[in-house]
Structure formats: C-alpha cells, structure tokens
C-alpha positions as CSV (number, residue, x, y, z in Angstrom):
1,X,0.2,-0.2,-0.2
2,X,1.8,3.3,-0.5
3,X,0.9,6.0,1.4
4,X,3.1,9.2,-0.4
5,X,0.3,8.8,-3.2
6,X,-2.8,8.3,-0.7
7,X,-1.8,11.2,1.4
8,X,-0.7,13.4,-1.3
9,X,-1.6,11.9,-0.8
10,X,19.7,-1.5,32.0
11,X,21.5,-3.6,32.9
12,X,21.3,-5.5,29.9
13,X,24.9,-5.8,28.6
14,X,24.9,-9.8,29.0
15,X,20.9,-10.2,28.9
16,X,18.5,-10.7,27.0
17,X,16.6,-8.8,24.6
18,X,15.0,-6.1,26.7
19,X,11.4,-6.0,27.6
20,X,9.8,-2.9,25.9
21,X,6.8,-4.7,24.7
22,X,4.7,-1.7,26.5
23,X,4.9,1.7,24.7
24,X,2.4,4.0,26.9
25,X,2.5,2.3,30.0
26,X,-0.2,-0.9,31.4
27,X,-3.5,-0.5,30.6
28,X,-3.3,3.1,28.6
29,X,-7.1,4.0,28.9
30,X,-7.6,5.9,25.1
31,X,-5.4,2.2,24.2
32,X,-7.5,-0.3,25.8
33,X,-10.7,2.1,24.8
34,X,-10.0,1.5,20.8
35,X,-9.4,-2.2,21.2
36,X,-12.6,-2.8,22.9
37,X,-15.0,-0.4,20.9
38,X,-13.2,-2.2,17.9
39,X,-13.7,-5.3,19.1
40,X,-17.2,-4.3,19.7
41,X,-18.0,-2.9,16.3
42,X,-15.8,-5.8,13.8
43,X,-12.7,-8.0,13.7
44,X,-11.9,-10.0,10.7
45,X,-8.9,-10.6,8.5
46,X,-7.0,-8.8,6.1
47,X,-8.6,-9.4,2.6
48,X,-11.3,-7.1,3.6
49,X,-11.0,-3.3,3.6
50,X,-11.4,-1.6,6.3
51,X,-10.5,2.2,7.2
52,X,-8.0,1.2,9.9
53,X,-5.6,0.2,8.1
54,X,-5.4,2.5,5.7
55,X,-5.5,5.2,8.5
56,X,-2.9,3.6,10.6
57,X,-0.6,2.8,7.2
58,X,-0.4,6.9,6.8
59,X,-0.1,7.4,10.5
60,X,3.2,5.3,10.4
61,X,4.2,6.6,7.0
62,X,4.1,10.3,7.5
63,X,6.6,9.7,10.4
64,X,9.1,8.3,7.6
65,X,11.2,10.1,5.4
66,X,9.7,10.8,2.3
67,X,11.1,7.5,0.6
68,X,9.8,4.9,2.9
69,X,6.2,4.8,1.2
70,X,4.8,1.7,1.3
71,X,3.6,-0.5,4.3
72,X,2.9,-4.4,4.9
73,X,1.4,-5.0,8.3
74,X,2.3,-8.4,10.2
75,X,1.9,-9.7,13.7
76,X,5.5,-9.4,15.1
77,X,8.5,-8.1,14.7
78,X,10.0,-11.7,14.0
79,X,7.7,-11.6,11.1
80,X,8.7,-8.3,10.1
81,X,12.0,-8.8,9.5
82,X,11.3,-12.2,7.6
83,X,9.6,-10.2,5.6
84,X,12.0,-7.6,5.6
85,X,14.5,-10.5,4.1
86,X,11.9,-11.7,1.1
87,X,12.0,-8.2,-0.1
88,X,15.7,-7.9,0.0
89,X,16.0,-10.8,-2.2
90,X,13.6,-10.4,-4.3
91,X,14.9,-6.9,-5.7
92,X,18.3,-7.7,-5.5
93,X,18.6,-11.0,-6.3
94,X,20.9,-12.3,-4.3
95,X,21.2,-14.3,-1.1
96,X,24.3,-12.8,1.3
97,X,23.1,-10.9,3.8
98,X,25.8,-9.1,6.6
99,X,24.2,-9.0,10.4
100,X,26.0,-8.0,13.5
101,X,28.2,-10.1,15.8
102,X,25.5,-10.6,19.0
103,X,22.2,-9.6,16.5
104,X,18.6,-10.7,17.5
105,X,16.3,-10.2,14.6
106,X,13.6,-13.2,15.7
107,X,12.4,-16.5,16.2
108,X,11.7,-17.7,13.5
109,X,14.4,-20.0,11.1
110,X,15.3,-17.4,8.3
111,X,15.8,-15.0,11.2
112,X,18.2,-17.2,13.2
113,X,20.2,-18.1,10.6
114,X,21.3,-14.0,11.0
115,X,21.7,-14.0,14.9
116,X,24.6,-14.6,16.2
117,X,23.0,-13.8,19.6
118,X,21.3,-17.5,18.9
119,X,24.5,-19.0,16.9
120,X,26.9,-19.3,19.2
121,X,24.9,-20.8,22.0
122,X,25.4,-25.4,21.9
123,X,23.3,-26.7,19.9
124,X,22.4,-23.8,17.7
125,X,22.3,-24.7,13.8
126,X,25.8,-24.1,11.9
127,X,25.7,-20.5,10.2
128,X,24.3,-21.0,6.9
129,X,27.4,-19.5,4.1
130,X,25.3,-16.6,3.1
131,X,25.6,-15.1,5.9
132,X,28.5,-12.9,7.4
133,X,28.6,-11.6,10.6
134,X,30.6,-8.2,11.2
135,X,32.1,-7.3,14.5
136,X,29.6,-5.0,16.9
137,X,30.7,-1.9,16.9
138,X,31.3,-1.4,20.7
139,X,33.7,1.4,21.3
140,X,34.2,-0.3,25.2
141,X,34.9,-3.7,24.3
142,X,34.2,-4.7,20.7
143,X,36.7,-5.3,18.6
144,X,37.9,-1.6,18.1
145,X,37.9,0.2,21.4
146,X,37.7,3.9,21.6
147,X,40.8,3.8,24.9
148,X,42.6,2.4,22.3
149,X,42.0,4.8,19.3
150,X,41.4,8.3,21.0
151,X,42.1,10.3,17.7
152,X,39.8,8.0,15.4
153,X,36.7,8.0,13.9
154,X,35.2,4.9,15.4
155,X,32.0,4.9,13.4
156,X,34.7,4.6,10.1
157,X,37.2,2.3,11.9
158,X,34.1,-0.2,12.0
159,X,32.2,0.1,9.0
160,X,35.5,-0.7,7.2
161,X,35.1,-4.2,8.9
162,X,31.8,-4.5,6.6
163,X,33.7,-3.5,3.9
164,X,36.2,-5.9,4.1
165,X,33.3,-8.6,4.8
166,X,32.1,-7.4,1.3
167,X,35.3,-7.1,-0.7
168,X,37.2,-10.4,0.6
169,X,34.2,-12.9,1.7
170,X,30.9,-11.6,-0.6
171,X,32.9,-10.8,-3.6
172,X,35.8,-12.5,-3.2
173,X,35.3,-15.7,-1.6
174,X,31.9,-16.7,-3.2
175,X,31.8,-14.1,-5.9
176,X,28.6,-12.9,-5.2
177,X,26.8,-9.7,-4.1
178,X,25.1,-8.6,-1.6
179,X,21.3,-9.0,-0.5
180,X,21.1,-7.1,2.3
181,X,23.1,-5.5,5.8
182,X,20.6,-6.0,8.6
183,X,21.2,-3.9,12.0
184,X,18.8,-2.5,15.0
185,X,19.3,1.6,14.5
186,X,20.9,0.7,18.3
187,X,22.1,-2.6,19.1
188,X,20.3,-4.2,22.1
189,X,20.9,-7.5,22.6
190,X,24.6,-7.0,21.8
191,X,24.5,-4.6,25.4
192,X,22.8,-1.7,24.9
193,X,24.7,-0.6,21.7
194,X,25.2,3.2,20.6
195,X,26.3,3.3,16.9
196,X,29.4,5.2,17.0
197,X,28.6,8.5,14.2
198,X,28.9,8.0,10.6
199,X,28.6,4.0,10.9
200,X,25.5,3.4,9.2
201,X,26.5,6.5,6.9
202,X,29.4,4.8,5.9
203,X,28.0,0.6,5.7
204,X,24.9,1.8,4.3
205,X,27.1,3.5,1.3
206,X,29.0,0.3,1.3
207,X,26.2,-2.3,0.9
208,X,24.7,0.0,-1.8
209,X,27.4,-0.2,-4.0
210,X,27.3,-4.0,-4.0
211,X,24.5,-4.3,-5.3
212,X,22.6,-4.3,-1.9
213,X,19.7,-3.1,0.4
214,X,19.9,-2.1,3.9
215,X,17.3,-2.7,6.8
216,X,16.8,-0.8,10.2
217,X,15.6,-3.2,12.4
218,X,13.3,-0.8,14.9
219,X,11.0,-3.7,16.9
220,X,12.9,-2.2,19.7
221,X,14.3,1.2,19.5
222,X,11.6,2.7,17.7
223,X,8.6,5.4,18.5
224,X,11.4,7.8,20.1
225,X,12.3,5.4,22.9
226,X,15.9,7.5,21.5
227,X,14.3,10.3,22.8
228,X,15.7,12.7,20.2
229,X,13.6,11.0,16.9
230,X,11.0,9.0,16.4
231,X,13.3,6.1,14.8
232,X,17.0,5.9,15.8
233,X,18.3,5.2,12.1
234,X,17.3,9.2,12.3
235,X,19.7,10.0,15.0
236,X,23.4,10.4,12.5
237,X,21.5,12.5,10.7
238,X,18.8,12.8,7.8
239,X,21.5,11.3,5.2
240,X,21.2,8.1,7.1
241,X,18.7,6.5,5.1
242,X,17.4,2.9,5.0
243,X,15.8,1.1,2.2
244,X,13.4,-1.3,4.4
245,X,12.5,-0.4,8.2
246,X,11.0,-3.0,10.6
247,X,9.0,-2.3,14.1
248,X,7.1,-4.1,16.1
249,X,7.1,-4.4,19.8
250,X,5.9,-1.3,21.2
251,X,4.2,-0.6,18.4
252,X,0.6,-2.1,19.6
253,X,1.8,-1.5,23.3
254,X,2.6,-5.4,24.3
255,X,-0.8,-6.3,21.5
256,X,0.8,-8.2,18.6
257,X,1.3,-5.9,15.7
258,X,3.6,-4.9,13.7
259,X,4.8,-3.3,10.6
260,X,7.5,-3.4,7.4
261,X,8.1,0.3,5.8
262,X,10.1,0.1,2.6
263,X,10.2,2.4,-1.0
264,X,7.7,2.1,-4.0
265,X,11.4,0.3,-5.8
266,X,11.8,-2.4,-3.7
267,X,7.8,-2.7,-3.1
268,X,7.5,-2.9,-6.8
269,X,10.3,-5.8,-7.5
270,X,8.4,-7.9,-5.0
271,X,4.7,-7.6,-6.5
272,X,6.5,-8.4,-10.1
273,X,6.7,-11.8,-8.6
274,X,3.1,-12.4,-8.7
275,X,3.7,-13.9,-5.0
276,X,0.9,-11.6,-3.5
277,X,1.6,-10.9,-0.1
278,X,-0.7,-11.9,2.7
279,X,-1.3,-12.2,6.0
280,X,-4.5,-12.9,7.9
281,X,-4.4,-11.2,10.7
282,X,-1.0,-8.9,10.5
283,X,-3.4,-5.3,10.0
284,X,-6.9,-6.3,11.2
285,X,-9.1,-3.5,12.4
286,X,-8.3,-4.1,15.7
287,X,-4.6,-4.2,16.3
288,X,-4.7,-0.9,13.8
289,X,-6.9,0.6,16.2
290,X,-4.6,-0.2,18.9
291,X,-1.3,0.8,17.2
292,X,-3.3,4.3,15.7
293,X,-4.1,4.8,19.6
294,X,-0.5,4.3,21.0
295,X,1.2,6.4,18.4
296,X,-1.9,9.2,19.8
297,X,-0.6,8.8,23.1
298,X,3.0,8.7,22.0
299,X,2.3,12.4,20.4
300,X,-0.7,13.9,22.7
301,X,1.8,12.9,25.5
302,X,4.8,14.5,24.3
303,X,6.2,10.8,25.1
304,X,9.4,11.2,23.1
305,X,10.5,14.2,25.1
306,X,9.6,12.0,28.2
307,X,12.3,9.7,27.3
308,X,14.6,12.6,26.5
309,X,14.1,13.8,29.9
310,X,13.6,10.7,32.0
311,X,16.4,8.6,30.1
312,X,18.8,11.6,30.7
313,X,18.0,12.3,34.3
314,X,18.9,8.7,34.6
315,X,21.9,8.3,32.2
316,X,23.3,11.3,34.8
317,X,22.5,9.6,38.1
318,X,23.9,6.3,37.0
319,X,27.4,8.6,35.6
320,X,27.3,9.6,39.1
321,X,27.2,6.3,40.4
322,X,30.0,5.4,38.0
323,X,32.1,8.3,39.7
324,X,31.8,7.2,42.7
325,X,32.5,3.3,41.6
326,X,34.7,3.0,39.2
327,X,36.2,-0.4,39.9
328,X,33.0,-1.9,39.4
329,X,31.4,0.2,37.0
330,X,33.0,0.0,33.7
331,X,30.6,2.1,31.5
332,X,27.6,3.7,31.3
333,X,25.7,4.5,27.7
334,X,22.6,5.7,26.4
335,X,20.4,7.6,25.0
336,X,16.6,8.6,25.5
337,X,15.5,5.4,27.7
338,X,17.9,3.5,26.1
339,X,20.3,3.0,28.9
340,X,23.3,0.0,29.4
341,X,25.6,-0.7,32.1
342,X,28.8,-2.5,31.5
343,X,29.2,-3.7,35.5
344,X,33.1,-4.9,35.4
345,X,35.7,-7.0,37.6
346,X,39.2,-4.9,36.3
347,X,39.2,-1.3,35.0
348,X,42.3,-2.7,32.9
349,X,40.8,-6.0,31.3
350,X,37.3,-4.8,31.3
351,X,36.5,-8.4,32.5
352,X,32.6,-8.4,33.1
353,X,31.7,-8.6,36.5
354,X,28.9,-11.8,35.1
355,X,28.2,-12.9,39.0
356,X,27.5,-9.1,40.2
357,X,25.0,-8.2,37.0
358,X,23.1,-11.2,37.5
359,X,22.6,-10.8,41.4
360,X,22.0,-6.8,40.6
361,X,19.5,-7.8,37.6
362,X,18.0,-11.0,40.0
363,X,17.1,-7.9,43.1
C-alpha cells in the first residue's frame, strides 16, 4: 500500500533483549478503549478493506522519510524481519546477508540464521555460508576500542570491517553481490550499543555499492525511545536512510501488531513476482485501532520528550554512580530510555562482572 500518493496523498550487557513491549504504560485508557470499541464492532482478516488499515498506515508513513512510503502489516517483529529478508532477496536477486555479532532479529528459522545471539549457543544450527557476521561497533569492549584509538573516527573504522567482509568474503570468496545488511539502529541484545557517528552512513554506502539494500530493525528502538527522534536510524542525520524499516513490539503496547515500511522500488520488485503477500491477521481492524491509539498517545502526551527527560536524568545519575564506583562500573551509555551499564571486575582488563550483574538483575 503506497501511502505517499494516498496522502499527497539496563543492565543488559549480558542479558536478553530488553522487554519493551509496552510503549505508553500498562492499560493506557485510550489504547484499551480503542481496542474494546473496535472488537465490539468488527474484527476480520485483512482480505477485507477497513479504514483502520489505511489510517494506521498513513500515520506510520507520515513519520518516515519521504522515500519510505509502502507499508506491509504483520503480527510481530519476527514476521517483519522475515518479510524484510524476502523483500531484499527479491529486489536484489542476491542471497548474502551481513549481520552484526550478538544480533537477534527474531525466532523464525530465517532469522535464527542471521542472529549470532542464537547461533553462538551450544546446539545451535550451523551458520549458513551466505551469512556474514560483522563485529558489533562496541567502542568500549569491542574489536576496536575507543581508548586504544583516541583520535580515530570509530564509526568509520567499524564500517571498514563491513567493507572488508564485502570485498573479501562476499565478492572475493563467494563471487556474489550483497543482498542486505541488517542491524538494529541501536543494538539491544549486544549490550545496549550506541552506534558510533558515521557508522550506518558509511556501511549503507558500502552495501549499496555492492548491490545490497539496508534494513533498519526498529522493533525495539523505534517510536521515540531515543528521546531525540521517532526512529533511531535518524539519530546520525537525515542522510542515513534505510531501504527497509521493520517495527513491532511497542507499536501495539503489547498487542501483536507490527509492520514493514519500504520504498516503492523495493515493493514493485516484490509485486512483480505475482506472489502476493497475505497475512491473515496482520493489520486487522482491532490491531490497527490499537496501534493508532498508541501513536496518538505518544504524540499527544509528548512521550518522545519524556524519554529524553527521564532517560537523561537516569543516565546522569548512573554516571554519578560510575564516578563513585569506578572499579565496578566500567561504562555507562545510552540515549533516551535506552541505557546500558557495564559491570566489571578489573578496569584495566574490563573483565565482565558476570556474577555481580546477575545479582543486580535478580534483586
């Protein structure tokens, strides 16, 4: 569905993907009311036209950059990322995918294949040859550390790691072009990683030069969680522009609704197959009514500003704690309500304080 013409139409460094299902608070009255009222009227599968689908899609697209104008509704972030891969493969004709170490993109088989967070576990399936894992751009304890390169552009250095994979592994060894680069705009499973300046900008350039498309996974970090922008990929400037954006979790405040937003060009490639996309309950009237109410609450209650204010306060207080306990708190980082703390045993070696972190989480 092209909406542009229509509207001229926390401590998580070693923990699981953060629970961010609820966007506007449990049992938000407007969200509950929207769901109940629509359920009392009608709920049906998405083969049937309903205004809620169009209104919801228009509202989503209105918050995206101009080129991202086509909306597909699904039920979950996992479904969104799976569809994003289908779109990318059809559009490029390629299969090779570049993902980040520690990444998690969903529970479907196609997504376990590109999720090192799962692939690295004992008993996990073997990584497919067409999947390539780039170092997570963790400037604190990653492959390239900021304290070891104080005068370097960390974003550019980490982006070159992706360029090496493209040149040496995808093109060099396999003789292929890239299908897609997929990454959360702020990496959650990898430990609340704030991508360094210039990283996505340069990576997106390298990937497109190699025939691929760029997928921004905003399933956890979208809808204003950063406190500065509605979508986290926007943090590094307006020229950081993905080809496909996946969203979910907070979109329905815990209700199962998600979406994929992409460009006309990608959507046309997909439609040309004749294999129409259909999702029985993706974008059903009740789900869309709830998502509309969530986005309205975010706007009307200025929740992006709230994320900035509350997150800024939290980050400031954690930084004060770090000053008091430098031998235990190695790093504090975050934007808005996306904050991480590194607990360590030794500041020099940065050895993770695993037992202590577990105790803090449990308490």
